[in-house]
C-alpha positions as CSV (number, residue, x, y, z in Angstrom):
1,M,-12.0,-8.9,-44.1
2,G,-12.2,-9.5,-40.4
3,S,-14.9,-12.2,-40.8
4,L,-12.4,-14.4,-42.7
5,F,-10.2,-14.5,-39.6
6,D,-12.8,-14.8,-36.9
7,F,-12.0,-18.6,-36.5
8,M,-8.5,-17.7,-35.5
9,L,-9.3,-15.3,-32.6
10,P,-12.0,-15.0,-29.9
11,E,-14.7,-12.5,-30.3
12,L,-13.3,-8.9,-30.1
13,K,-15.0,-7.2,-27.1
14,S,-12.9,-4.0,-27.0
15,P,-12.8,-2.6,-30.5
16,M,-11.0,0.6,-29.2
17,T,-7.9,-1.4,-28.2
18,G,-8.2,-4.5,-30.4
19,A,-9.5,-3.4,-33.9
20,S,-6.0,-2.3,-35.0
21,T,-4.5,-5.6,-33.8
22,D,-7.0,-7.7,-35.6
23,A,-6.6,-5.6,-38.8
24,L,-2.8,-5.9,-38.7
25,M,-3.0,-9.7,-38.1
26,A,-5.4,-10.0,-41.1
27,F,-2.9,-8.0,-43.2
28,I,0.0,-10.1,-42.2
29,H,-1.9,-13.4,-43.0
30,I,-3.1,-12.1,-46.4
31,V,0.4,-10.9,-47.4
32,S,2.0,-14.1,-46.2
33,F,-0.6,-16.2,-48.1
34,I,0.1,-14.2,-51.3
35,I,3.8,-14.7,-50.9
36,L,3.4,-18.4,-50.2
37,A,1.2,-18.8,-53.2
38,G,3.6,-16.8,-55.4
39,V,6.7,-18.7,-54.3
40,T,5.0,-22.1,-54.6
41,I,3.7,-21.3,-58.2
42,A,7.2,-20.1,-59.2
43,M,8.8,-23.2,-57.8
44,I,6.4,-25.5,-59.7
45,Y,6.8,-23.4,-62.9
46,F,10.6,-23.5,-62.8
47,A,10.7,-27.1,-61.9
48,I,8.7,-27.9,-65.1
49,K,10.3,-25.4,-67.4
50,Y,13.9,-26.3,-66.5
51,K,13.4,-30.0,-66.0
52,R,16.3,-32.0,-67.7
53,R,14.7,-33.8,-70.6
54,S,17.9,-35.7,-71.7
55,D,21.4,-36.3,-70.6
56,D,22.6,-33.7,-73.1
57,D,20.5,-30.9,-71.6
58,T,22.6,-28.3,-70.0
59,P,20.8,-25.7,-68.0
60,P,21.8,-22.1,-68.8
61,L,24.3,-20.4,-66.5
62,I,22.6,-17.4,-64.8
63,T,24.8,-15.2,-62.7
64,H,22.5,-12.5,-61.5
65,N,19.6,-10.2,-62.3
66,N,19.8,-6.7,-60.9
67,K,16.1,-5.9,-61.3
68,L,15.0,-9.1,-59.7
69,E,17.4,-8.8,-56.8
70,V,16.4,-5.2,-56.1
71,T,12.7,-6.2,-56.3
72,W,12.9,-9.1,-53.8
73,S,14.9,-6.9,-51.4
74,V,12.8,-3.7,-51.6
75,I,9.3,-5.3,-51.4
76,P,10.0,-7.2,-48.1
77,L,11.6,-4.0,-46.7
78,L,8.5,-2.0,-47.5
79,L,6.3,-4.7,-45.9
80,V,8.4,-4.6,-42.8
81,F,8.0,-0.8,-42.6
82,I,4.3,-1.1,-43.1
83,V,4.0,-3.7,-40.3
84,F,6.2,-1.7,-38.0
85,G,4.3,1.6,-38.6
86,W,0.9,-0.1,-38.2
87,G,2.0,-1.9,-35.0
88,Y,3.6,1.2,-33.5
89,K,0.4,3.1,-34.1
90,G,-1.5,0.4,-32.2
91,W,1.0,0.4,-29.4
92,L,0.6,4.2,-29.1
93,N,-3.1,3.7,-28.8
94,L,-2.7,1.3,-25.9
95,K,-0.5,3.8,-24.1
96,S,-2.8,6.8,-24.7
97,V,-5.3,6.3,-21.9
98,P,-8.5,8.4,-22.3
99,D,-9.0,11.2,-19.7
100,N,-12.3,9.7,-18.5
101,A,-10.8,6.2,-17.8
102,Y,-11.9,4.5,-14.5
103,E,-8.7,3.5,-12.7
104,I,-8.2,0.2,-10.9
105,Q,-5.1,-0.9,-9.0
106,V,-3.9,-4.4,-9.7
107,S,-1.6,-6.5,-7.6
108,A,-0.1,-9.7,-8.9
109,Y,1.4,-12.5,-6.7
110,K,2.1,-16.2,-6.9
111,W,-0.5,-17.2,-8.0
112,G,-3.4,-14.8,-8.2
113,W,-4.6,-11.2,-8.7
114,T,-6.0,-8.6,-6.3
115,F,-8.0,-5.7,-7.7
116,S,-8.4,-2.5,-5.6
117,Y,-11.0,0.2,-6.3
118,E,-11.1,4.0,-5.5
119,N,-13.5,3.5,-2.6
120,G,-11.2,1.0,-0.9
121,A,-13.0,-2.1,-2.1
122,Q,-10.7,-5.1,-2.8
123,I,-11.5,-8.3,-4.6
124,G,-9.4,-11.3,-5.6
125,N,-9.3,-12.8,-9.1
126,E,-12.2,-10.9,-10.4
127,V,-12.2,-7.4,-11.9
128,H,-15.6,-5.8,-12.2
129,V,-15.8,-2.9,-14.7
130,P,-18.6,-0.8,-16.3
131,A,-19.5,-1.2,-20.0
132,G,-19.0,1.6,-22.4
133,R,-16.3,3.4,-20.3
134,P,-12.5,3.2,-20.6
135,V,-10.8,1.3,-17.7
136,K,-7.2,1.8,-16.8
137,L,-5.4,-0.9,-14.9
138,V,-2.3,0.2,-12.9
139,M,-0.4,-2.9,-12.1
140,Q,2.5,-4.1,-9.9
141,S,3.9,-7.5,-8.8
142,Q,4.4,-8.5,-5.2
143,D,7.1,-11.1,-6.1
144,V,8.2,-12.1,-9.6
145,L,7.4,-11.2,-13.2
146,H,3.8,-11.8,-14.3
147,S,1.8,-10.8,-17.3
148,F,-1.8,-9.7,-17.6
149,F,-3.5,-11.0,-20.8
150,V,-7.1,-10.8,-21.9
151,P,-7.6,-12.4,-25.4
152,D,-11.0,-10.9,-25.8
153,Y,-9.6,-7.4,-25.5
154,R,-6.3,-8.0,-27.3
155,I,-4.4,-6.6,-24.4
156,K,-1.2,-8.0,-22.8
157,Q,1.0,-6.2,-20.3
158,D,3.9,-7.5,-18.2
159,V,3.5,-6.9,-14.5
160,L,6.8,-6.1,-12.8
161,P,8.0,-6.1,-9.1
162,N,9.1,-2.6,-7.8
163,R,7.6,-0.8,-10.8
164,Y,4.1,0.2,-12.1
165,T,2.9,-0.7,-15.5
166,Y,-0.5,0.0,-17.0
167,V,-2.9,-1.0,-19.8
168,W,-6.4,0.1,-20.7
169,F,-9.5,-1.3,-22.5
170,Q,-13.1,-0.5,-23.0
171,A,-15.7,-3.3,-23.0
172,E,-18.8,-2.4,-25.0
173,E,-21.1,-5.2,-23.8
174,T,-21.8,-6.9,-20.5
175,G,-20.4,-10.4,-19.9
176,E,-17.3,-12.2,-18.7
177,S,-13.8,-12.6,-20.2
178,Q,-10.9,-14.8,-19.1
179,V,-7.6,-13.4,-17.8
180,F,-4.4,-15.3,-18.1
181,C,-0.9,-14.9,-16.7
182,T,1.4,-15.3,-19.7
183,E,4.8,-15.1,-18.0
184,Y,5.9,-18.4,-16.3
185,C,5.9,-17.7,-12.6
186,G,6.2,-21.1,-10.9
187,T,4.5,-24.4,-10.5
188,S,1.0,-23.0,-10.4
189,H,1.4,-20.6,-13.3
190,S,-1.3,-22.2,-15.3
191,D,-3.8,-21.7,-12.4
192,M,-3.2,-17.9,-12.2
193,L,-6.5,-17.1,-13.7
194,A,-9.0,-14.3,-13.2
195,K,-12.2,-12.9,-14.7
196,V,-13.2,-9.6,-16.2
197,I,-16.9,-9.1,-15.3
198,V,-18.6,-6.3,-17.2
199,H,-21.7,-4.6,-15.8
200,T,-23.9,-1.8,-17.0
201,Q,-22.9,1.5,-15.4
202,E,-25.9,1.3,-13.0
203,E,-25.1,-2.3,-12.0
204,F,-21.5,-1.5,-11.6
205,E,-22.2,1.3,-9.2
206,T,-24.6,-0.9,-7.2
207,W,-22.0,-3.7,-7.0
208,L,-19.2,-1.3,-5.9
209,A,-21.4,0.2,-3.2
210,Q,-22.1,-3.3,-1.8
211,Q,-18.4,-4.2,-1.3
212,N,-17.0,-4.3,2.1
213,T,-14.5,-1.4,2.2
214,G,-14.0,-0.9,5.9
215,G,-12.6,-4.3,7.0
216,G,-15.7,-4.9,9.1
217,G,-17.0,-8.2,10.4
218,T,-15.6,-10.6,13.0
219,P,-11.9,-11.6,13.0
220,V,-12.9,-14.9,11.5
221,E,-14.9,-13.2,8.7
222,R,-12.0,-10.9,8.0
223,G,-9.5,-13.8,8.1
224,E,-11.6,-15.8,5.6
225,S,-11.8,-12.7,3.3
226,L,-8.0,-12.3,3.5
227,V,-7.3,-15.9,2.8
228,N,-9.2,-15.6,-0.4
229,L,-8.1,-12.1,-1.3
230,Q,-4.4,-13.0,-0.8
231,G,-4.6,-16.1,-2.9
232,C,-3.8,-18.5,0.0
233,V,-6.4,-21.0,-1.2
234,T,-4.5,-21.4,-4.4
235,C,-1.9,-23.5,-2.5
236,H,-3.7,-24.4,0.7
237,S,-7.1,-26.1,0.6
238,V,-9.7,-25.5,3.3
239,D,-11.4,-28.9,2.8
240,G,-8.6,-31.3,3.4
241,S,-7.6,-31.8,-0.2
242,D,-3.9,-31.9,-1.1
243,L,-2.6,-28.9,-3.0
244,I,0.9,-27.4,-3.3
245,G,1.0,-26.7,0.4
246,P,-0.5,-28.4,3.5
247,T,-4.3,-28.0,3.9
248,F,-5.6,-25.4,6.4
249,Q,-8.3,-27.9,7.5
250,G,-7.3,-29.2,10.9
251,L,-4.0,-27.3,10.8
252,Y,-4.3,-25.6,14.2
253,G,-3.1,-27.9,16.9
254,R,-1.9,-30.6,14.4
255,E,1.5,-32.3,14.9
256,E,3.6,-31.6,11.8
257,T,6.8,-33.3,10.8
258,M,9.4,-31.1,9.2
259,Q,11.8,-31.9,6.4
260,D,14.7,-32.2,8.9
261,G,12.7,-34.9,10.9
262,T,11.7,-32.7,13.8
263,T,8.1,-32.4,14.9
264,L,6.1,-29.5,16.2
265,T,2.6,-28.4,17.0
266,A,1.0,-25.9,14.6
267,D,0.1,-23.2,17.1
268,E,-0.2,-19.4,16.6
269,N,3.5,-18.8,16.5
270,Y,4.2,-21.5,14.0
271,I,1.4,-20.2,11.6
272,R,2.7,-16.6,12.0
273,E,6.2,-17.6,11.3
274,S,5.1,-19.6,8.2
275,I,3.4,-16.5,6.9
276,L,6.3,-14.1,7.4
277,D,9.2,-16.5,6.9
278,P,7.8,-19.6,5.0
279,S,11.3,-21.1,4.4
280,A,12.1,-21.4,8.1
281,K,10.3,-24.6,8.6
282,I,9.1,-26.8,5.6
283,V,6.6,-29.6,6.2
284,E,7.8,-33.0,5.1
285,G,6.6,-33.9,1.6
286,Y,6.3,-30.3,0.4
287,Q,8.7,-27.9,-1.4
288,N,9.8,-24.5,-0.4
289,Q,7.7,-22.4,-2.9
290,M,5.8,-19.9,-0.7
291,V,6.9,-16.2,-0.8
292,S,7.0,-14.1,2.4
293,Y,4.0,-12.0,3.2
294,E,6.0,-9.6,5.4
295,G,5.0,-6.1,4.5
296,R,1.9,-7.3,2.8
297,L,-0.1,-8.3,5.9
298,S,-0.3,-6.4,9.1
299,D,-0.2,-8.0,12.5
300,E,-4.0,-7.6,12.7
301,D,-4.4,-9.3,9.4
302,I,-2.2,-12.3,10.5
303,S,-4.2,-12.6,13.7
304,D,-7.5,-12.6,11.7
305,I,-6.1,-15.4,9.4
306,I,-5.1,-17.5,12.4
307,E,-8.5,-17.1,14.0
308,Y,-10.1,-18.3,10.7
309,I,-7.8,-21.3,10.4
310,K,-8.7,-22.3,14.0
311,T,-12.3,-22.7,12.8
312,L,-11.3,-25.2,10.0
313,E,-11.6,-28.3,12.1
314,E,-11.4,-31.8,10.6
């Protein structure tokens, strides 16, 4: 039955979380088609049977039919109960995380994702997982409502500020799958994308061991890592191209004109203020869309980002 509906959905890569969803969708489509066919045939039949053939034809007066009315009330009610029970069972499965699930912390922000692992590793807009093992994502938002959706796994979970939500899946084969945000969260909502990258267990352990977990490297290297990890490059390019916000290339030491007509030099204090209180000074030609990173970045983090920006000369 599932093969009839493969053209409607992407390949199912997590049968443990998605098989019930696909089966329910197939059931709804089949029942809907049967009802559509039945109603259409009945309409055509009655249109022919009761067609007025002369001006003297008077259609019979039909008041009601108890059996028919009970039938067309009970059958849809039973179908609703079936769909509800089937869907509720699938929902319970999504909320019943296996005991051996590998847990990953997920942080959503405008407009990107950060994934944190048990050994302290962090990576932006890519979640690496082992094949053949359940993975639990514990998620929270740093600003507004987001939603984590992976069509290949048939999972979708809202990500809320000031609250944890979770979802799980189990990828059976190695490969990549696309992650979307499916709650509108601002002008770059459609760019809030990520990848699920599935490794074999051995490859996953090797990848995890290779990640930088101690914040090592020079300040410039740490700053570059933070700019990518915190999603800064979603709005601020590093090559001079124009995005939602001013480019980082050549920013340090540049004369900027603000919306109120004043000018200033982009020094360390200006960049720091823009990170912690982005609405304080808005560059002419841009909108006030950036959220504050106060509480998300330490003073050392901000200093490292500034050192990195200083290297992006025009």
